[in-house]
py3Dmol code that shows the C-alpha trace and the ligand (Angstrom):
import py3Dmol

protein = """\
ATOM      1  CA  UNK A   1       1.626  20.865  42.438  1.00  0.00           C
ATOM      2  CA  UNK A   2       3.477  20.415  39.211  1.00  0.00           C
ATOM      3  CA  UNK A   3       1.901  16.998  38.728  1.00  0.00           C
ATOM      4  CA  UNK A   4      -1.538  18.423  39.432  1.00  0.00           C
ATOM      5  CA  UNK A   5      -0.991  21.198  36.864  1.00  0.00           C
ATOM      6  CA  UNK A   6       0.208  18.628  34.377  1.00  0.00           C
ATOM      7  CA  UNK A   7      -2.853  16.444  34.991  1.00  0.00           C
ATOM      8  CA  UNK A   8      -5.258  19.344  34.618  1.00  0.00           C
ATOM      9  CA  UNK A   9      -3.520  20.507  31.450  1.00  0.00           C
ATOM     10  CA  UNK A  10      -3.705  16.939  30.147  1.00  0.00           C
ATOM     11  CA  UNK A  11      -7.413  16.636  30.928  1.00  0.00           C
ATOM     12  CA  UNK A  12      -8.134  19.991  29.338  1.00  0.00           C
ATOM     13  CA  UNK A  13      -6.229  18.920  26.241  1.00  0.00           C
ATOM     14  CA  UNK A  14      -8.227  15.690  26.002  1.00  0.00           C
ATOM     15  CA  UNK A  15     -11.491  17.589  26.491  1.00  0.00           C
ATOM     16  CA  UNK A  16     -10.634  20.154  23.824  1.00  0.00           C
ATOM     17  CA  UNK A  17      -9.389  17.606  21.312  1.00  0.00           C
ATOM     18  CA  UNK A  18     -12.523  15.503  21.810  1.00  0.00           C
ATOM     19  CA  UNK A  19     -14.553  18.561  21.088  1.00  0.00           C
ATOM     20  CA  UNK A  20     -12.527  19.285  17.984  1.00  0.00           C
ATOM     21  CA  UNK A  21     -12.519  15.676  16.864  1.00  0.00           C
ATOM     22  CA  UNK A  22     -14.950  15.280  14.026  1.00  0.00           C
ATOM     23  CA  UNK A  23     -16.744  11.971  13.883  1.00  0.00           C
ATOM     24  CA  UNK A  24     -16.426  11.715  10.121  1.00  0.00           C
ATOM     25  CA  UNK A  25     -13.666  12.960   7.840  1.00  0.00           C
ATOM     26  CA  UNK A  26     -13.368  13.566   4.123  1.00  0.00           C
ATOM     27  CA  UNK A  27     -11.534  10.612   2.560  1.00  0.00           C
ATOM     28  CA  UNK A  28      -8.670  11.409   0.182  1.00  0.00           C
ATOM     29  CA  UNK A  29      -9.381  10.780  -3.468  1.00  0.00           C
ATOM     30  CA  UNK A  30      -7.513   7.658  -4.615  1.00  0.00           C
ATOM     31  CA  UNK A  31      -6.282   9.686  -7.650  1.00  0.00           C
ATOM     32  CA  UNK A  32      -5.684  13.293  -8.644  1.00  0.00           C
ATOM     33  CA  UNK A  33      -8.421  15.770  -9.565  1.00  0.00           C
ATOM     34  CA  UNK A  34      -7.315  15.626 -13.207  1.00  0.00           C
ATOM     35  CA  UNK A  35      -6.926  11.816 -13.313  1.00  0.00           C
ATOM     36  CA  UNK A  36     -10.356  11.095 -14.805  1.00  0.00           C
ATOM     37  CA  UNK A  37      -9.906  13.570 -17.677  1.00  0.00           C
ATOM     38  CA  UNK A  38     -11.312  13.785 -20.250  1.00  0.00           C
ATOM     39  CA  UNK A  39     -14.366  11.876 -18.968  1.00  0.00           C
ATOM     40  CA  UNK A  40     -14.658  13.991 -15.805  1.00  0.00           C
ATOM     41  CA  UNK A  41     -12.843  17.307 -15.851  1.00  0.00           C
ATOM     42  CA  UNK A  42     -10.462  18.499 -13.157  1.00  0.00           C
ATOM     43  CA  UNK A  43     -12.586  21.459 -12.066  1.00  0.00           C
ATOM     44  CA  UNK A  44     -15.664  19.281 -11.572  1.00  0.00           C
ATOM     45  CA  UNK A  45     -13.652  16.799  -9.503  1.00  0.00           C
ATOM     46  CA  UNK A  46     -12.070  19.531  -7.374  1.00  0.00           C
ATOM     47  CA  UNK A  47     -15.443  21.090  -6.584  1.00  0.00           C
ATOM     48  CA  UNK A  48     -17.230  17.772  -6.228  1.00  0.00           C
ATOM     49  CA  UNK A  49     -14.741  16.303  -3.749  1.00  0.00           C
ATOM     50  CA  UNK A  50     -13.307  19.421  -2.108  1.00  0.00           C
ATOM     51  CA  UNK A  51     -16.549  21.386  -1.745  1.00  0.00           C
ATOM     52  CA  UNK A  52     -19.615  19.156  -2.158  1.00  0.00           C
ATOM     53  CA  UNK A  53     -18.376  16.010  -0.420  1.00  0.00           C
ATOM     54  CA  UNK A  54     -16.515  18.072   2.190  1.00  0.00           C
ATOM     55  CA  UNK A  55     -19.767  19.916   2.860  1.00  0.00           C
ATOM     56  CA  UNK A  56     -21.705  16.692   3.443  1.00  0.00           C
ATOM     57  CA  UNK A  57     -19.056  15.570   5.931  1.00  0.00           C
ATOM     58  CA  UNK A  58     -19.037  18.780   7.950  1.00  0.00           C
ATOM     59  CA  UNK A  59     -22.820  19.115   7.861  1.00  0.00           C
ATOM     60  CA  UNK A  60     -23.176  15.503   8.991  1.00  0.00           C
ATOM     61  CA  UNK A  61     -20.825  16.102  11.903  1.00  0.00           C
ATOM     62  CA  UNK A  62     -22.805  19.197  12.865  1.00  0.00           C
ATOM     63  CA  UNK A  63     -26.138  17.356  12.562  1.00  0.00           C
ATOM     64  CA  UNK A  64     -25.131  14.471  14.851  1.00  0.00           C
ATOM     65  CA  UNK A  65     -23.233  16.556  17.383  1.00  0.00           C
ATOM     66  CA  UNK A  66     -24.609  16.035  20.863  1.00  0.00           C
ATOM     67  CA  UNK A  67     -27.087  13.371  19.713  1.00  0.00           C
ATOM     68  CA  UNK A  68     -27.100   9.601  20.237  1.00  0.00           C
ATOM     69  CA  UNK A  69     -25.900   9.206  16.642  1.00  0.00           C
ATOM     70  CA  UNK A  70     -22.547  10.765  17.490  1.00  0.00           C
ATOM     71  CA  UNK A  71     -21.040   7.437  18.489  1.00  0.00           C
ATOM     72  CA  UNK A  72     -22.574   5.391  15.661  1.00  0.00           C
ATOM     73  CA  UNK A  73     -20.862   4.178  12.495  1.00  0.00           C
ATOM     74  CA  UNK A  74     -22.014   5.505   9.140  1.00  0.00           C
ATOM     75  CA  UNK A  75     -23.668   2.156   8.308  1.00  0.00           C
ATOM     76  CA  UNK A  76     -25.525   2.237  11.625  1.00  0.00           C
ATOM     77  CA  UNK A  77     -26.729   5.788  10.962  1.00  0.00           C
ATOM     78  CA  UNK A  78     -27.923   4.906   7.449  1.00  0.00           C
ATOM     79  CA  UNK A  79     -29.787   1.899   8.803  1.00  0.00           C
ATOM     80  CA  UNK A  80     -31.607   3.820  11.525  1.00  0.00           C
ATOM     81  CA  UNK A  81     -32.843   7.028   9.928  1.00  0.00           C
ATOM     82  CA  UNK A  82     -36.484   6.692  10.961  1.00  0.00           C
ATOM     83  CA  UNK A  83     -37.130   9.714  13.115  1.00  0.00           C
ATOM     84  CA  UNK A  84     -33.778  11.304  12.266  1.00  0.00           C
ATOM     85  CA  UNK A  85     -33.623  14.833  10.864  1.00  0.00           C
ATOM     86  CA  UNK A  86     -33.490  15.527   7.144  1.00  0.00           C
ATOM     87  CA  UNK A  87     -30.022  17.001   7.723  1.00  0.00           C
ATOM     88  CA  UNK A  88     -28.770  13.652   9.020  1.00  0.00           C
ATOM     89  CA  UNK A  89     -30.411  11.745   6.166  1.00  0.00           C
ATOM     90  CA  UNK A  90     -29.099  14.028   3.418  1.00  0.00           C
ATOM     91  CA  UNK A  91     -25.580  14.415   4.744  1.00  0.00           C
ATOM     92  CA  UNK A  92     -25.020  10.832   5.926  1.00  0.00           C
ATOM     93  CA  UNK A  93     -26.198   9.764   2.461  1.00  0.00           C
ATOM     94  CA  UNK A  94     -24.012  12.372   0.803  1.00  0.00           C
ATOM     95  CA  UNK A  95     -20.956  11.169   2.698  1.00  0.00           C
ATOM     96  CA  UNK A  96     -21.551   7.472   2.017  1.00  0.00           C
ATOM     97  CA  UNK A  97     -22.532   7.936  -1.630  1.00  0.00           C
ATOM     98  CA  UNK A  98     -19.535  10.032  -2.592  1.00  0.00           C
ATOM     99  CA  UNK A  99     -17.064   7.862  -0.655  1.00  0.00           C
ATOM    100  CA  UNK A 100     -18.313   4.923  -2.720  1.00  0.00           C
ATOM    101  CA  UNK A 101     -18.409   6.891  -5.977  1.00  0.00           C
ATOM    102  CA  UNK A 102     -14.686   7.794  -5.782  1.00  0.00           C
ATOM    103  CA  UNK A 103     -13.818   4.154  -5.104  1.00  0.00           C
ATOM    104  CA  UNK A 104     -15.657   2.685  -8.057  1.00  0.00           C
ATOM    105  CA  UNK A 105     -13.898   4.929 -10.575  1.00  0.00           C
ATOM    106  CA  UNK A 106     -10.339   4.654 -11.832  1.00  0.00           C
ATOM    107  CA  UNK A 107      -8.100   6.587 -14.210  1.00  0.00           C
ATOM    108  CA  UNK A 108      -6.850   3.222 -15.476  1.00  0.00           C
ATOM    109  CA  UNK A 109      -9.145   1.586 -17.948  1.00  0.00           C
ATOM    110  CA  UNK A 110     -10.454  -1.679 -16.500  1.00  0.00           C
ATOM    111  CA  UNK A 111     -12.570  -4.482 -17.906  1.00  0.00           C
ATOM    112  CA  UNK A 112     -14.978  -6.594 -15.873  1.00  0.00           C
ATOM    113  CA  UNK A 113     -13.540 -10.051 -15.198  1.00  0.00           C
ATOM    114  CA  UNK A 114     -15.094 -13.125 -16.822  1.00  0.00           C
ATOM    115  CA  UNK A 115     -16.540 -14.031 -13.412  1.00  0.00           C
ATOM    116  CA  UNK A 116     -18.213 -10.635 -13.042  1.00  0.00           C
ATOM    117  CA  UNK A 117     -19.548 -10.681 -16.599  1.00  0.00           C
ATOM    118  CA  UNK A 118     -21.069 -14.085 -15.840  1.00  0.00           C
ATOM    119  CA  UNK A 119     -22.702 -12.805 -12.646  1.00  0.00           C
ATOM    120  CA  UNK A 120     -24.109  -9.719 -14.343  1.00  0.00           C
ATOM    121  CA  UNK A 121     -25.297 -11.736 -17.342  1.00  0.00           C
ATOM    122  CA  UNK A 122     -27.072 -14.158 -15.041  1.00  0.00           C
ATOM    123  CA  UNK A 123     -29.300 -11.387 -13.650  1.00  0.00           C
ATOM    124  CA  UNK A 124     -29.560  -9.054 -16.672  1.00  0.00           C
ATOM    125  CA  UNK A 125     -29.120 -11.292 -19.713  1.00  0.00           C
ATOM    126  CA  UNK A 126     -25.851  -9.748 -20.871  1.00  0.00           C
ATOM    127  CA  UNK A 127     -23.334  -7.041 -19.984  1.00  0.00           C
ATOM    128  CA  UNK A 128     -24.792  -4.786 -22.680  1.00  0.00           C
ATOM    129  CA  UNK A 129     -28.323  -5.297 -21.410  1.00  0.00           C
ATOM    130  CA  UNK A 130     -27.157  -4.405 -17.900  1.00  0.00           C
ATOM    131  CA  UNK A 131     -25.349  -1.256 -19.056  1.00  0.00           C
ATOM    132  CA  UNK A 132     -28.330  -0.136 -21.037  1.00  0.00           C
ATOM    133  CA  UNK A 133     -30.753  -0.691 -18.130  1.00  0.00           C
ATOM    134  CA  UNK A 134     -28.417   1.053 -15.682  1.00  0.00           C
ATOM    135  CA  UNK A 135     -27.919   4.027 -18.023  1.00  0.00           C
ATOM    136  CA  UNK A 136     -31.665   4.219 -18.493  1.00  0.00           C
ATOM    137  CA  UNK A 137     -32.235   4.297 -14.752  1.00  0.00           C
ATOM    138  CA  UNK A 138     -29.617   7.058 -14.366  1.00  0.00           C
ATOM    139  CA  UNK A 139     -31.036   9.083 -17.257  1.00  0.00           C
ATOM    140  CA  UNK A 140     -34.613   8.840 -15.992  1.00  0.00           C
ATOM    141  CA  UNK A 141     -33.904   9.880 -12.417  1.00  0.00           C
ATOM    142  CA  UNK A 142     -35.841  13.144 -12.264  1.00  0.00           C
ATOM    143  CA  UNK A 143     -33.823  15.971 -10.736  1.00  0.00           C
ATOM    144  CA  UNK A 144     -30.938  15.051  -8.462  1.00  0.00           C
ATOM    145  CA  UNK A 145     -30.105  11.534  -7.411  1.00  0.00           C
ATOM    146  CA  UNK A 146     -28.227   8.320  -7.998  1.00  0.00           C
ATOM    147  CA  UNK A 147     -28.358   5.102  -9.977  1.00  0.00           C
ATOM    148  CA  UNK A 148     -27.267   1.936  -8.201  1.00  0.00           C
ATOM    149  CA  UNK A 149     -26.270  -1.626  -8.826  1.00  0.00           C
ATOM    150  CA  UNK A 150     -27.121  -3.423  -5.608  1.00  0.00           C
ATOM    151  CA  UNK A 151     -27.021  -6.912  -4.207  1.00  0.00           C
ATOM    152  CA  UNK A 152     -30.469  -7.797  -2.883  1.00  0.00           C
ATOM    153  CA  UNK A 153     -31.174 -11.287  -1.524  1.00  0.00           C
ATOM    154  CA  UNK A 154     -28.121 -12.612  -3.361  1.00  0.00           C
ATOM    155  CA  UNK A 155     -29.178 -11.133  -6.702  1.00  0.00           C
ATOM    156  CA  UNK A 156     -27.905  -8.116  -8.597  1.00  0.00           C
ATOM    157  CA  UNK A 157     -30.493  -5.417  -9.140  1.00  0.00           C
ATOM    158  CA  UNK A 158     -30.611  -1.864 -10.510  1.00  0.00           C
ATOM    159  CA  UNK A 159     -32.230   0.873  -8.472  1.00  0.00           C
ATOM    160  CA  UNK A 160     -32.333   4.629  -8.294  1.00  0.00           C
ATOM    161  CA  UNK A 161     -32.806   7.078  -5.444  1.00  0.00           C
ATOM    162  CA  UNK A 162     -33.563  10.816  -5.235  1.00  0.00           C
ATOM    163  CA  UNK A 163     -31.341  13.379  -3.483  1.00  0.00           C
ATOM    164  CA  UNK A 164     -28.645  11.686  -1.369  1.00  0.00           C
ATOM    165  CA  UNK A 165     -30.747   8.660  -0.438  1.00  0.00           C
ATOM    166  CA  UNK A 166     -29.190   5.234  -0.923  1.00  0.00           C
ATOM    167  CA  UNK A 167     -30.207   1.561  -0.737  1.00  0.00           C
ATOM    168  CA  UNK A 168     -28.641   1.080   2.713  1.00  0.00           C
ATOM    169  CA  UNK A 169     -31.191   3.423   4.267  1.00  0.00           C
ATOM    170  CA  UNK A 170     -34.019   1.964   6.314  1.00  0.00           C
ATOM    171  CA  UNK A 171     -36.274   4.694   4.904  1.00  0.00           C
ATOM    172  CA  UNK A 172     -35.964   3.779   1.189  1.00  0.00           C
ATOM    173  CA  UNK A 173     -38.198   1.309  -0.636  1.00  0.00           C
ATOM    174  CA  UNK A 174     -35.544  -0.588  -2.614  1.00  0.00           C
ATOM    175  CA  UNK A 175     -32.947  -1.894  -0.180  1.00  0.00           C
ATOM    176  CA  UNK A 176     -29.673  -3.657  -0.871  1.00  0.00           C
ATOM    177  CA  UNK A 177     -25.901  -3.297  -0.717  1.00  0.00           C
ATOM    178  CA  UNK A 178     -24.456  -1.022  -3.407  1.00  0.00           C
ATOM    179  CA  UNK A 179     -21.589  -2.297  -5.580  1.00  0.00           C
ATOM    180  CA  UNK A 180     -21.768   0.422  -8.257  1.00  0.00           C
ATOM    181  CA  UNK A 181     -23.061   3.984  -8.043  1.00  0.00           C
ATOM    182  CA  UNK A 182     -23.532   6.834 -10.465  1.00  0.00           C
ATOM    183  CA  UNK A 183     -24.066  10.389  -9.296  1.00  0.00           C
ATOM    184  CA  UNK A 184     -26.488  12.191 -11.618  1.00  0.00           C
ATOM    185  CA  UNK A 185     -26.698  15.438  -9.678  1.00  0.00           C
ATOM    186  CA  UNK A 186     -25.958  18.312 -12.034  1.00  0.00           C
ATOM    187  CA  UNK A 187     -22.888  19.195  -9.919  1.00  0.00           C
ATOM    188  CA  UNK A 188     -21.369  15.913 -11.104  1.00  0.00           C
ATOM    189  CA  UNK A 189     -21.383  16.795 -14.801  1.00  0.00           C
ATOM    190  CA  UNK A 190     -22.764  20.237 -15.635  1.00  0.00           C
ATOM    191  CA  UNK A 191     -19.461  22.121 -16.169  1.00  0.00           C
ATOM    192  CA  UNK A 192     -18.447  19.752 -18.941  1.00  0.00           C
ATOM    193  CA  UNK A 193     -21.657  18.187 -20.234  1.00  0.00           C
ATOM    194  CA  UNK A 194     -24.162  20.968 -19.432  1.00  0.00           C
ATOM    195  CA  UNK A 195     -27.663  19.583 -19.950  1.00  0.00           C
ATOM    196  CA  UNK A 196     -26.457  16.448 -21.761  1.00  0.00           C
ATOM    197  CA  UNK A 197     -26.753  13.958 -18.930  1.00  0.00           C
ATOM    198  CA  UNK A 198     -26.913  11.051 -21.377  1.00  0.00           C
ATOM    199  CA  UNK A 199     -23.449  11.956 -22.764  1.00  0.00           C
ATOM    200  CA  UNK A 200     -22.031  12.042 -19.237  1.00  0.00           C
ATOM    201  CA  UNK A 201     -23.507   8.619 -18.520  1.00  0.00           C
ATOM    202  CA  UNK A 202     -22.208   7.010 -21.704  1.00  0.00           C
ATOM    203  CA  UNK A 203     -18.691   8.448 -21.187  1.00  0.00           C
ATOM    204  CA  UNK A 204     -18.672   7.459 -17.520  1.00  0.00           C
ATOM    205  CA  UNK A 205     -18.393   3.730 -18.298  1.00  0.00           C
ATOM    206  CA  UNK A 206     -14.790   4.413 -19.396  1.00  0.00           C
ATOM    207  CA  UNK A 207     -13.758   5.277 -15.833  1.00  0.00           C
ATOM    208  CA  UNK A 208     -15.639   2.544 -13.979  1.00  0.00           C
ATOM    209  CA  UNK A 209     -13.285   0.529 -11.786  1.00  0.00           C
ATOM    210  CA  UNK A 210     -14.641  -2.977 -12.390  1.00  0.00           C
ATOM    211  CA  UNK A 211     -12.093  -4.496 -10.057  1.00  0.00           C
ATOM    212  CA  UNK A 212     -13.479  -2.399  -7.193  1.00  0.00           C
ATOM    213  CA  UNK A 213     -17.032  -3.394  -8.176  1.00  0.00           C
ATOM    214  CA  UNK A 214     -16.098  -7.078  -8.036  1.00  0.00           C
ATOM    215  CA  UNK A 215     -14.362  -6.616  -4.680  1.00  0.00           C
ATOM    216  CA  UNK A 216     -17.481  -4.972  -3.280  1.00  0.00           C
ATOM    217  CA  UNK A 217     -19.606  -7.818  -4.605  1.00  0.00           C
ATOM    218  CA  UNK A 218     -17.291 -10.380  -3.004  1.00  0.00           C
ATOM    219  CA  UNK A 219     -17.489  -8.547   0.325  1.00  0.00           C
ATOM    220  CA  UNK A 220     -21.279  -8.760   0.255  1.00  0.00           C
ATOM    221  CA  UNK A 221     -21.126 -12.459  -0.594  1.00  0.00           C
ATOM    222  CA  UNK A 222     -18.868 -13.210   2.391  1.00  0.00           C
TER     223      UNK A 222
END
"""
ligand_1 = """\
1
MN
Mn -22.317 14.535 -5.989
"""
view = py3Dmol.view(width=600, height=400)
view.addModel(protein, "pdb")
view.setStyle({"model": 0}, {"cartoon": {"style": "trace"}})
view.addModel(ligand_1, "xyz")
view.setStyle({"model": 1}, {"stick": {}})
view.zoomTo()
view.show()
């Protein structure tokens, strides 16, 4: 009898914890909310990570609950959005995009390695030409969206997407694997830069983690 009670309690516990278990979780920031000051202010980071990104994660979990997507990885979801709801598309994108965005920034000033400069120069002419084209793409994105540096057929390419779309999605025109991302939603800069998106973009280069960018590139190449 005792064993039976124990078994039932155990099964109930497993059932309840499975129900409570969220498929996706908010990743910790690899640095403090104030670490990217003065380029990105503490309040923006706290809201951006703790409210916006957290919201995408919980909305994604709610959107996939009880569907076939519940057991899929984030990459699998992004690659099979045809026919999926807008809630899945927006929140899966939001989760992926922000997880990447935190990773490719660093409070420590970094410089691109000679190898990375060579790679970028090969496809864009020079590092300066790349930065200028990327900034242009970010500045010209109408409304909310992202600018990307992607690897497409072995080449580096700049692209831009609206909303929380990204180049891993089967439903976007320009596909590739992102190695650098810039969030140009107003929530990413408005508290500090107000309407001056161009100032946010030009300051942002100071917190780019070039080592992380190169690691991402090397992962794609493998
Ligand atoms: Mn954002």
